[in-house]
C-alpha positions as CSV (number, residue, x, y, z in Angstrom):
1,M,11.3,31.5,-12.5
2,A,14.1,33.7,-14.2
3,D,14.3,36.5,-16.2
4,F,11.6,36.6,-19.3
5,R,13.8,37.7,-22.1
6,I,12.0,39.4,-24.8
7,D,14.7,38.1,-28.1
8,E,15.1,34.9,-26.5
9,D,11.1,34.3,-25.1
10,I,9.2,34.9,-27.7
11,R,8.3,32.7,-30.6
12,S,6.1,32.1,-33.0
13,L,3.8,28.4,-33.1
14,S,5.4,27.8,-36.4
15,E,8.7,28.0,-35.0
16,F,8.1,26.2,-32.4
17,R,6.9,23.3,-33.9
18,A,10.1,22.8,-36.1
19,G,11.9,22.7,-32.9
20,V,9.7,21.4,-30.3
21,A,12.3,19.7,-28.5
22,G,14.8,21.9,-28.5
23,F,12.6,25.1,-26.9
24,V,11.4,22.7,-24.1
25,K,15.0,21.7,-23.2
26,Q,15.4,26.0,-23.4
27,V,12.9,26.2,-20.8
28,Q,13.9,23.7,-18.6
29,E,18.3,24.4,-18.5
30,T,17.1,28.4,-17.9
31,G,13.8,27.8,-16.7
32,R,12.2,30.8,-18.2
33,P,9.2,30.9,-19.2
34,L,8.6,30.7,-23.6
35,V,5.7,33.0,-25.1
36,L,4.0,31.0,-28.0
37,T,3.1,33.5,-30.7
38,Q,0.1,33.3,-33.5
39,H,-0.3,36.3,-36.2
40,G,2.1,38.0,-33.5
41,R,0.1,37.7,-30.5
42,G,0.7,35.5,-27.4
43,V,-1.6,33.1,-27.5
44,A,0.3,29.7,-25.1
45,V,2.7,29.5,-23.2
46,L,5.6,27.2,-22.4
47,L,6.5,26.4,-18.7
48,G,8.5,24.0,-16.6
49,A,6.3,21.0,-14.8
50,H,7.7,22.2,-11.6
51,E,8.0,26.0,-11.9
52,F,3.5,25.5,-12.4
53,A,3.2,23.4,-9.6
54,A,5.4,26.3,-7.8
55,M,3.3,29.3,-9.3
56,Q,0.5,26.3,-8.3
57,E,0.9,26.6,-4.6
58,R,1.6,30.4,-4.3
59,L,-2.2,31.2,-6.5
60,A,-3.2,28.8,-3.4
61,L,-2.0,30.7,-1.0
62,L,-2.2,33.8,-1.8
63,E,-6.8,32.7,-2.4
64,D,-5.8,31.9,1.5
65,I,-5.1,35.4,2.0
66,Y,-7.5,37.4,0.2
67,R,-10.3,34.9,1.6
68,A,-8.5,35.4,5.0
69,E,-9.1,39.5,4.7
70,Q,-12.5,39.0,3.8
71,D,-13.9,37.1,6.1
72,I,-11.8,40.1,8.8
73,A,-12.8,42.5,6.4
74,A,-16.5,41.0,6.9
75,G,-15.7,41.2,11.5
76,K,-15.4,36.8,11.1
77,G,-12.1,37.3,12.7
78,V,-10.9,35.8,15.5
79,A,-8.6,38.9,17.8
80,H,-4.8,37.1,18.1
81,E,-5.3,36.6,21.8
82,E,-8.9,35.0,21.3
83,A,-7.6,32.2,18.7
84,R,-4.3,31.7,21.3
85,R,-6.4,30.9,23.9
86,R,-8.3,28.5,21.4
87,L,-5.5,27.0,20.6
88,L,-3.7,26.7,23.6
89,G,-6.5,25.2,25.1
90,K,-5.9,28.0,28.7
């Protein structure tokens, strides 16, 4: 994801409604998300579909790592040599 630019990437909902197509094009061209505000507070983020999919993949990987760390901390891990032996069938 490209670097977020406060002066270009935060828009009010009313601005967004008036220029939806242009803002979608901006997100696609820049690769940056667009933060939408209502009454001065962030309420939504417009993100390109490919970037969203990539974020979902990264999140799934991080969740797998987190669960693996929990398993290791609970003593459910397998030593490297044991895992290798099991995988190689030796």
